[in-house]
Structure formats: structure tokens, C-alpha cells
C-alpha positions, -999 to 999 in steps of 0.1 A, spaced: -226 -223 296 -200 -242 278 -200 -247 240 -198 -282 229 -195 -295 194 -207 -330 186 -190 -350 156 -199 -382 143 -181 -408 125 -179 -423 89 -213 -423 69 -232 -411 101 -251 -380 108 -263 -356 136 -297 -377 140 -275 -409 147 -268 -394 181 -306 -404 189 -315 -396 225 -279 -390 237 -276 -353 234 -306 -349 258 -291 -375 283 -258 -355 280 -276 -321 288 -292 -338 319 -258 -349 333 -237 -319 321 -264 -291 325 -240 -264 317 -235 -279 281 -247 -259 251 -245 -285 224 -241 -279 186 -246 -309 165 -225 -307 132 -226 -330 101 -195 -337 82 -198 -328 46 -214 -356 24 -235 -367 55 -269 -358 68 -280 -322 59 -248 -321 38 -252 -353 20 -254 -334 -13 -219 -321 -8 -187 -339 -19 -168 -353 11 -135 -340 13 -106 -366 13 -86 -351 40 -95 -348 76 -79 -312 77 -104 -301 52 -133 -315 71 -119 -297 102 -117 -264 84 -153 -269 69 -166 -275 105 -150 -242 117 -166 -224 91 -200 -238 99 -198 -227 133 -187 -192 123 -217 -191 100 -240 -198 129 -223 -170 150 -209 -197 174 -174 -184 185 -147 -205 201 -135 -219 224 -154 -253 221 -154 -286 238 -152 -313 211 -171 -345 217 -163 -368 187 -166 -405 179 -145 -425 153 -138 -404 122 -151 -374 141 -123 -381 167 -98 -376 139 -114 -343 131 -114 -333 168 -77 -344 172 -68 -323 141 -87 -293 154 -71 -293 189 -36 -297 173 -37 -271 148 -62 -244 166 -55 -252 204 -69 -217 212 -102 -227 200 -105 -258 220 -111 -261 257 -111 -300 256 -116 -328 238 -134 -363 243 -126 -390 218 -147 -420 216 -133 -454 198 -109 -434 179 -80 -451 160 -51 -430 147 -20 -437 123 8 -444 133 -1 -450 170 -19 -482 160 -13 -508 132 -40 -512 105 -52 -545 116 -63 -531 148 -77 -498 134 -103 -520 115 -106 -557 128 -97 -580 97 -127 -602 105 -151 -573 93 -133 -570 59 -158 -596 41 -188 -578 55 -175 -545 46 -166 -557 12 -201 -570 9 -214 -536 18 -194 -518 -8 -205 -542 -35 -242 -544 -27 -249 -516 -3 -254 -479 -6 -283 -483 -29 -319 -475 -22 -329 -512 -27 -304 -524 -1 -308 -498 26 -323 -521 52 -295 -544 45 -268 -519 49 -282 -503 80 -287 -539 98 -251 -547 90 -239 -513 104 -259 -517 133 -247 -552 141 -210 -540 135 -214 -509 158 -239 -521 186 -236 -550 210 -273 -545 218 -284 -546 181 -309 -575 188 -328 -551 211 -325 -520 188 -355 -524 163 -365 -489 166 -331 -477 163 -328 -497 130 -358 -482 117 -346 -449 124 -312 -455 107 -330 -469 77 -353 -436 74 -322 -415 78 -303 -431 48 -336 -429 26 -340 -394 35 -305 -382 31 -284 -409 15 -249 -411 18 -234 -420 -16 -210 -446 -22 -184 -423 -36 -186 -400 -5 -183 -432 16 -151 -441 0 -138 -404 2 -145 -404 39 -128 -438 44 -99 -424 23 -96 -393 43 -97 -416 77 -69 -439 62 -46 -408 52 -49 -390 83 -18 -391 105 -18 -381 142 6 -355 155 38 -369 172 27 -351 204 -7 -347 223 -27 -318 214 -25 -290 239 -61 -290 253 -71 -316 278 -82 -350 264 -104 -376 277 -104 -409 257 -134 -432 261 -132 -468 247 -155 -499 242 -138 -530 257 -159 -554 233 -159 -529 202 -162 -553 173 -152 -528 148 -121 -513 162 -96 -529 187 -99 -512 219 -60 -512 222 -61 -484 198 -75 -460 224 -55 -475 252 -23 -470 232 -33 -434 223 -40 -425 260 -7 -443 270 13 -422 244 -4 -389 251 -8 -396 288 -45 -387 283 -72 -398 307 -87 -430 297 -119 -449 307 -129 -483 292 -166 -497 293 -166 -533 295 -197 -543 275 -205 -516 248 -198 -518 211 -181 -493 188 -211 -467 191 -206 -460 228 -234 -433 233 -259 -459 218 -250 -487 239 -237 -470 272 -249 -435 270 -254 -429 307 -219 -441 313 -204 -419 287 -221 -388 301 -210 -397 337 -173 -401 324 -175 -365 309 -192 -350 340 -166 -365 362 -136 -354 339 -149 -320 340 -150 -318 376 -113 -333 378 -102 -307 351 -116 -279 370 -100 -291 403 -68 -295 384 -69 -260 369 -76 -246 404 -46 -264 419 -25 -252 391 -34 -216 396 -32 -218 435 -1 -239 437 16 -237 402 15 -275 401 26 -292 367 2 -296 339 -16 -330 336 -48 -348 346 -49 -379 367 -53 -411 346 -83 -435 350 -75 -472 350 
């Protein structure tokens, strides 16, 4: 069994993975999955969110050790979680067998206006002014679903779940700002992390420009796949496609490792166009 750690993004928790972990297990049966919350979210909503991605990374590492889950791990991470995974793989490469980064944007690889599309500023400003309050939970979660899913009109059950999560374990306005601050401050390493990388992107992501993922894959010479129609929440909109990409990447990685051992070929994986 391979140990997988799933990390969500800004203001999201483990329950926001929905049915995807079970779908992933069906496609990657050797995966032993652990879902982690970042401080300030989900089961950890009463904690203060760190203002640095590096602090989030170290908190996650301590969580796993407290659960007697020892490295190495595969990291599967969306958005802000992708920054944590990148930092983890960069600072502690011996703990990471590989990373799958979904719709992640990193400074200075991409400019700010691609890392968060300007057309979303008014909606997000309104969320900051009027959201994150018990009376506005439905409005807040409806907005977040519209921003992150291109299938939001058919996701009434998902919206109901998201509303219940926020009411049950609310993310505070202060913690949301602290998480956003951590994301803005994080700076990607100049060189690619040592563990193998798979970068997945949504071609019609309305929150983050998909060129962020494309530029990152180009700069780091990492494997890249782009889904044409999904929104920012790739596992929600295209879960089967995501699991298939990971399954196939693991097969290619295994074959590449075998060739390197057998023929001492150079390190690197084939790029997906």
C-alpha cells in the first residue's frame, strides 16, 4: 500500500472532498488515503490559521506522526494545499514519494492577475464584507460553489452539504484572511522539488488562470494534463478524469523508475500535452 495525504485549499476541509476519495481508491486500489485539515478549517476550525505556508506544512507533518503514519507519502493537493505540498516536497524530499498538484498557482511563476482572476475581485470583496457570518452561510457557500464548479447548477446536494459544513465547523473571517495572507506570501522554490510531480489543471477554471499550472509545468519540466471543461474544484467536476490521470502517471513513473534502474537512463518523466 502507498500512503496518500490529501490536502484541500482555502477555507475548505476534508469533507469537501465529497465522494472523491472512494472514487480514487477504486481507481488506485493500492492507495491508503489520509485526509488532513489545515489549521483553522474543518475539525481544526477552532485553531488559529498560520500566516505562513511553511507553518502549515510542519503542522501537517506533526499530525501524521501523531497518528503513527510515518513517511514517505504521496501528496495530493488542491489550490492552497498545493502550496503546502510544494513546500513539503522542497524542504523534506525524503518524506515525499510524489506530488499531484491541482490548479495551484505560485509566486513568482505567475503574476497576481492570473493567480486570482480580476473579474472575481468584486464577488470576493462582497464575500469579505457580508459573508463568513451565520446569517450569510447559504449566500457564502453558493458564491464559492459558483466560483469553483462549472456544474454548480446541477450541484444542489453539494451546496446543501457545504452549507452544513460551514454551520457545523465554521471558518472565521480572521482565519480566512490569515490563510489568504499565507497564500499570497508563499514563494515557490527556484528549482523543482526532487520528488516526481504531476500537475493537473482545469482549462475553464474561473478562479485561477490555467496558464499558472501550464507555466509551472513548463518551468519545472513536470508532467501536465489539462481537463477542458471542469472548474477550479477538479475532483468535484471531473473526479473520474483526475483519478485516471493519477493512475496512469503512477504506471509511467513505475516504468520510468524501472528503466532508470535497468539502463541508468536520465531522471525525468514524459510530459503530457
